[in-house]
DRENDO-1510 file (C-alpha; in Angstrom, 1 decimal, always signed):
<recs>
REC; n; res; u; v; w
REC; 1; MET; +66.1; +129.2; -145.0 .
REC; 2; GLY; +69.7; +128.8; -142.9 .
REC; 3; SER; +67.3; +127.1; -140.1 .
REC; 4; ASP; +66.5; +124.4; -142.4 .
REC; 5; VAL; +69.4; +123.4; -143.6 .
REC; 6; GLU; +71.2; +123.1; -140.4 .
REC; 7; GLY; +72.3; +119.5; -140.5 .
REC; 8; LYS; +70.8; +116.3; -141.9 .
REC; 9; ILE; +67.6; +114.9; -139.7 .
REC; 10; ILE; +68.3; +111.2; -138.8 .
REC; 11; LYS; +65.1; +109.0; -138.7 .
REC; 12; PRO; +64.0; +107.5; -135.5 .
REC; 13; PRO; +64.9; +104.0; -137.0 .
REC; 14; ILE; +68.4; +104.5; -136.9 .
REC; 15; LYS; +68.2; +104.5; -132.9 .
REC; 16; ARG; +68.2; +100.4; -134.0 .
REC; 17; VAL; +70.8; +100.7; -135.5 .
REC; 18; THR; +73.2; +102.9; -132.9 .
REC; 19; SER; +71.0; +100.1; -130.5 .
REC; 20; GLY; +72.5; +97.1; -132.1 .
REC; 21; LYS; +69.1; +96.0; -132.2 .
REC; 22; ILE; +67.5; +93.3; -135.0 .
REC; 23; PHE; +65.7; +95.5; -138.0 .
REC; 24; LYS; +64.6; +94.4; -141.0 .
REC; 25; PRO; +64.0; +96.0; -144.9 .
REC; 26; SER; +60.9; +98.3; -145.1 .
REC; 27; LYS; +58.2; +97.0; -146.7 .
REC; 28; ALA; +59.1; +98.8; -149.7 .
REC; 29; PHE; +61.7; +96.5; -150.4 .
REC; 30; LEU; +58.8; +93.8; -150.7 .
REC; 31; HIS; +57.0; +95.7; -153.0 .
REC; 32; LYS; +60.1; +96.2; -155.1 .
REC; 33; ARG; +61.0; +92.4; -155.2 .
REC; 34; LEU; +57.4; +91.7; -156.3 .
REC; 35; LEU; +57.4; +94.5; -158.9 .
REC; 36; GLN; +60.0; +93.3; -160.8 .
REC; 37; PRO; +60.2; +89.7; -161.7 .
REC; 38; ALA; +56.4; +91.3; -162.8 .
REC; 39; VAL; +57.9; +93.4; -164.9 .
REC; 40; ALA; +60.8; +91.3; -166.5 .
REC; 41; ALA; +57.7; +88.8; -167.0 .
REC; 42; VAL; +56.1; +91.5; -169.5 .
REC; 43; ILE; +59.6; +92.4; -171.1 .
REC; 44; VAL; +59.9; +88.7; -171.9 .
REC; 45; TRP; +56.2; +88.0; -173.2 .
REC; 46; LEU; +56.8; +91.4; -175.5 .
REC; 47; LEU; +60.0; +90.0; -176.7 .
REC; 48; ILE; +58.4; +87.1; -177.8 .
REC; 49; ILE; +55.6; +88.7; -179.5 .
REC; 50; LEU; +57.9; +91.0; -181.1 .
REC; 51; GLY; +60.4; +88.5; -181.9 .
REC; 52; PHE; +57.6; +86.3; -183.7 .
REC; 53; ILE; +56.1; +89.3; -185.9 .
REC; 54; GLY; +59.9; +90.0; -187.3 .
REC; 55; LEU; +60.6; +86.4; -187.9 .
REC; 56; SER; +57.1; +86.8; -189.9 .
REC; 57; PHE; +58.3; +89.8; -192.1 .
REC; 58; LEU; +62.2; +87.8; -192.6 .
REC; 59; ALA; +60.0; +84.7; -193.8 .
REC; 60; ALA; +57.8; +86.3; -196.2 .
REC; 61; TYR; +60.7; +88.3; -197.3 .
REC; 62; PHE; +63.1; +85.9; -197.9 .
REC; 63; GLU; +60.1; +82.8; -199.2 .
REC; 64; PRO; +57.5; +84.3; -200.5 .
REC; 65; GLU; +56.6; +80.8; -202.4 .
REC; 66; GLU; +55.9; +79.3; -198.2 .
REC; 67; TYR; +55.2; +82.8; -197.0 .
REC; 68; PRO; +52.9; +84.8; -199.1 .
REC; 69; SER; +51.5; +87.2; -196.5 .
REC; 70; ALA; +53.8; +87.9; -193.2 .
REC; 71; ILE; +50.0; +89.3; -191.8 .
REC; 72; GLN; +48.1; +86.4; -192.8 .
REC; 73; SER; +50.8; +84.3; -190.8 .
REC; 74; ILE; +50.6; +86.6; -187.8 .
REC; 75; THR; +46.9; +86.8; -187.7 .
REC; 76; THR; +47.3; +82.6; -188.0 .
REC; 77; TRP; +49.2; +82.2; -184.9 .
REC; 78; ILE; +49.5; +85.1; -182.9 .
REC; 79; SER; +47.0; +83.6; -180.6 .
REC; 80; SER; +48.7; +80.7; -179.9 .
REC; 81; VAL; +52.2; +82.4; -179.3 .
REC; 82; ASN; +50.3; +84.7; -177.2 .
REC; 83; LEU; +49.3; +82.4; -175.1 .
REC; 84; TRP; +52.2; +79.8; -175.2 .
REC; 85; ALA; +54.4; +83.1; -174.0 .
REC; 86; ILE; +51.8; +83.7; -171.2 .
REC; 87; ILE; +52.1; +79.9; -169.8 .
REC; 88; MET; +55.8; +79.9; -169.9 .
REC; 89; ASN; +56.1; +83.2; -167.9 .
REC; 90; LEU; +53.9; +82.1; -165.7 .
REC; 91; VAL; +55.6; +78.9; -164.7 .
REC; 92; TRP; +58.1; +80.4; -163.4 .
REC; 93; LEU; +56.8; +84.0; -161.6 .
REC; 94; ILE; +54.3; +82.1; -159.7 .
REC; 95; PRO; +56.5; +80.3; -157.8 .
REC; 96; LEU; +58.3; +83.4; -157.3 .
REC; 97; LEU; +55.8; +85.7; -156.2 .
REC; 98; ALA; +55.1; +83.2; -153.7 .
REC; 99; TYR; +58.3; +82.6; -152.7 .
REC; 100; THR; +59.0; +86.2; -152.2 .
REC; 101; PRO; +56.8; +87.4; -148.7 .
REC; 102; TYR; +58.5; +84.3; -147.2 .
REC; 103; TYR; +62.1; +85.3; -148.3 .
REC; 104; PHE; +61.2; +88.8; -147.1 .
REC; 105; ARG; +60.2; +88.1; -143.4 .
REC; 106; SER; +63.0; +85.8; -143.2 .
REC; 107; ILE; +65.5; +89.2; -143.6 .
REC; 108; GLU; +67.6; +90.3; -140.5 .
REC; 109; PHE; +69.7; +92.7; -139.9 .
REC; 110; SER; +72.0; +94.2; -137.0 .
REC; 111; VAL; +75.0; +96.5; -136.7 .
REC; 112; LYS; +76.6; +96.6; -133.2 .
REC; 113; ALA; +78.2; +99.7; -132.1 .
REC; 114; GLU; +82.1; +99.6; -130.3 .
REC; 115; THR; +80.3; +100.6; -127.5 .
REC; 116; GLY; +78.0; +97.8; -127.3 .
REC; 117; GLU; +77.7; +94.8; -125.5 .
REC; 118; THR; +78.9; +92.4; -128.0 .
REC; 119; MET; +82.1; +92.6; -130.7 .
REC; 120; PRO; +81.1; +95.4; -133.1 .
REC; 121; GLU; +79.8; +93.2; -136.4 .
REC; 122; VAL; +77.3; +93.7; -139.2 .
REC; 123; TYR; +75.0; +90.9; -139.3 .
REC; 124; VAL; +72.6; +89.1; -141.7 .
REC; 125; LYS; +70.4; +86.6; -142.0 .
REC; 126; LYS; +68.1; +85.7; -144.6 .
REC; 127; GLY; +66.6; +82.7; -146.7 .
REC; 128; VAL; +63.9; +79.8; -146.4 .
REC; 129; LEU; +65.1; +77.0; -147.5 .
REC; 130; THR; +68.6; +77.5; -146.6 .
REC; 131; ILE; +69.2; +79.7; -143.8 .
REC; 132; THR; +72.3; +81.9; -144.0 .
REC; 133; ARG; +73.8; +84.0; -141.2 .
REC; 134; LYS; +76.9; +86.1; -141.1 .
REC; 135; HIS; +78.3; +88.1; -139.0 .
REC; 136; VAL; +81.5; +90.5; -140.4 .
REC; 137; PRO; +83.2; +92.8; -137.3 .
REC; 138; PHE; +84.6; +95.5; -138.2 .
REC; 139; ARG; +87.8; +95.1; -138.1 .
REC; 140; THR; +87.5; +93.1; -140.9 .
REC; 141; ILE; +85.7; +95.8; -143.2 .
REC; 142; THR; +87.8; +97.4; -145.8 .
REC; 143; ASN; +85.0; +99.5; -147.6 .
REC; 144; ILE; +81.6; +100.4; -147.5 .
REC; 145; SER; +79.2; +101.9; -150.2 .
REC; 146; SER; +75.6; +102.8; -150.7 .
REC; 147; LYS; +73.6; +102.0; -153.3 .
REC; 148; ALA; +70.0; +103.4; -154.8 .
REC; 149; GLY; +69.5; +101.7; -158.5 .
REC; 150; LEU; +65.8; +102.4; -160.5 .
REC; 151; PHE; +63.6; +100.9; -158.4 .
REC; 152; ASP; +65.3; +101.4; -155.5 .
REC; 153; ARG; +64.2; +105.3; -156.0 .
REC; 154; LEU; +60.8; +104.4; -157.5 .
REC; 155; PHE; +60.1; +102.9; -153.8 .
REC; 156; GLY; +62.6; +105.5; -151.6 .
REC; 157; ILE; +64.8; +102.6; -150.5 .
REC; 158; GLY; +68.6; +102.0; -150.8 .
REC; 159; SER; +71.1; +99.8; -149.7 .
REC; 160; VAL; +74.9; +99.6; -147.8 .
REC; 161; HIS; +77.4; +97.2; -149.6 .
REC; 162; ILE; +80.1; +96.3; -147.1 .
REC; 163; GLU; +83.5; +94.1; -148.2 .
REC; 164; THR; +86.3; +92.7; -146.3 .
REC; 165; ALA; +89.9; +92.2; -146.8 .
REC; 166; GLY; +89.4; +88.3; -147.3 .
REC; 167; TYR; +86.2; +88.3; -149.3 .
REC; 168; SER; +87.5; +91.2; -151.9 .
REC; 169; GLY; +90.7; +89.6; -152.5 .
REC; 170; SER; +88.9; +86.3; -153.5 .
REC; 171; GLN; +87.4; +85.3; -157.0 .
REC; 172; GLN; +84.0; +86.9; -155.7 .
REC; 173; LYS; +82.6; +89.7; -157.2 .
REC; 174; GLY; +80.6; +92.1; -155.6 .
REC; 175; PRO; +80.2; +93.1; -151.8 .
REC; 176; GLU; +80.2; +90.3; -148.8 .
REC; 177; VAL; +77.1; +91.7; -147.3 .
REC; 178; LYS; +74.6; +94.0; -148.6 .
REC; 179; LEU; +72.1; +95.7; -146.1 .
REC; 180; GLU; +68.9; +95.6; -148.8 .
REC; 181; GLY; +65.6; +97.5; -148.7 .
REC; 182; ILE; +66.8; +100.2; -146.5 .
REC; 183; VAL; +65.0; +103.7; -145.9 .
REC; 184; PHE; +67.6; +104.9; -144.0 .
REC; 185; TYR; +70.4; +103.8; -146.3 .
REC; 186; GLU; +72.5; +106.6; -146.1 .
REC; 187; GLU; +72.3; +106.7; -141.6 .
REC; 188; VAL; +73.3; +103.2; -141.9 .
REC; 189; ARG; +76.8; +103.6; -144.0 .
REC; 190; ASP; +77.8; +107.0; -141.7 .
REC; 191; PHE; +77.2; +105.1; -138.5 .
REC; 192; ILE; +79.3; +101.9; -139.7 .
REC; 193; LEU; +82.1; +104.6; -141.4 .
REC; 194; ASN; +82.1; +107.0; -137.9 .
REC; 195; GLU; +82.1; +103.3; -135.8 .
REC; 196; LEU; +85.0; +102.4; -138.5 .
REC; 197; ARG; +87.3; +105.2; -137.6 .
REC; 198; LYS; +86.9; +104.6; -133.8 .
REC; 199; PHE; +89.8; +101.5; -134.7 .
REC; 200; LYS; +91.8; +102.7; -137.5 .
REC; 201; ALA; +91.8; +105.5; -140.1 .
REC; 202; PRO; +91.2; +105.9; -142.9 .
REC; 203; TYR; +88.0; +104.0; -144.0 .
REC; 204; VAL; +86.5; +106.1; -146.8 .
REC; 205; THR; +83.2; +105.5; -148.9 .
REC; 206; GLY; +85.1; +106.0; -152.4 .
REC; 207; THR; +84.2; +109.9; -152.5 .
REC; 208; GLU; +86.8; +110.8; -149.5 .
REC; 209; PHE; +90.2; +111.5; -150.2 .
REC; 210; VAL; +92.6; +110.6; -147.3 .
REC; 211; HIS; +96.4; +111.0; -147.5 .
REC; 212; PRO; +98.2; +107.4; -146.3 .
REC; 213; ILE; +99.4; +106.9; -143.2 .
REC; 214; GLU; +103.6; +105.5; -143.0 .
REC; 215; GLU; +103.8; +103.6; -140.3 .
REC; 216; PRO; +107.6; +102.8; -139.0 .
REC; 217; VAL; +109.3; +100.0; -140.0 .
REC; 218; PRO; +109.7; +97.9; -137.0 .
REC; 219; ARG; +113.7; +97.7; -135.5 .
REC; 220; MET; +114.9; +94.5; -133.4 .
REC; 221; GLU; +117.9; +94.2; -131.7 .
REC; 222; GLY; +120.9; +93.3; -133.5 .
REC; 223; LEU; +119.1; +93.9; -136.6 .
REC; 224; GLU; +121.5; +96.9; -138.2 .
REC; 225; ASP; +124.8; +95.3; -136.9 .
REC; 226; GLU; +123.3; +92.0; -139.2 .
REC; 227; MET; +122.8; +94.3; -141.9 .
REC; 228; LEU; +125.8; +95.8; -142.1 .
REC; 229; ILE; +127.6; +92.5; -141.5 .
REC; 230; THR; +126.1; +91.4; -144.9 .
REC; 231; LEU; +126.7; +94.7; -146.4 .
REC; 232; ARG; +130.4; +94.6; -145.9 .
REC; 233; GLU; +130.5; +90.5; -147.2 .
REC; 234; ILE; +128.6; +92.1; -150.5 .
REC; 235; ARG; +131.8; +94.7; -150.5 .
REC; 236; ASP; +134.0; +91.9; -150.3 .
REC; 237; ILE; +133.0; +89.9; -152.7 .
REC; 238; LEU; +132.7; +93.0; -155.6 .
REC; 239; ARG; +136.3; +93.6; -154.5 .
REC; 240; SER; +137.4; +90.3; -155.1 .
REC; 241; GLN; +135.5; +89.8; -158.4 .
REC; 242; LYS; +137.2; +93.2; -159.3 .
REC; 243; ASN; +140.6; +92.5; -158.7 .
REC; 244; ARG; +140.3; +89.2; -160.6 .
REC; 245; LYS; +139.7; +91.1; -163.8 .
</recs>
């Protein structure tokens, strides 16, 4: 049993990360992006149907003269409400499902190590109509976290969220870069953290506690003399004010 848990096995695709080559999200990410809007459409449809049924009972309760029977109103109008609910969902669902595969094929990730031929950075490219390419140098990264939501766990994938100093201090919310739909997302997070520690410690994931490192105040030639002169001037002013009293 002890030999089975000697260490965490790194999956083969992590070699593409350590070599700085381009890699793409798992196909499970495409399945997730197709399932999410379908589930949302079903939820919207249910809310419309249940809302119509609830309104029918409320109308029969508060205005019995105009709506004598809620069951009769539901039987009369349920088919029309159901049809319009389906049409409204299909209007936005079909274009989104058609767009998703193209968006998925446009995504590219790359994480270049410190020992690579180029500046160490995280590279993300995505978009169909508007193509976005982001280069985040390692030296600007301030925080890294991994995330696996309900749908992610269903498909066995996760994401790595990366924040930088300038981005986190602005009005923007959330991470600047997300490496989404990765099966080996924890390995990618750990790899980036190990590379960051080669630059300057500490880099943490939110679960580690690192004692802060106090850097000495830089001293310039003649700085102490200027401080002493300033302090003496302040002392003389205080003495003169005291003597006047």
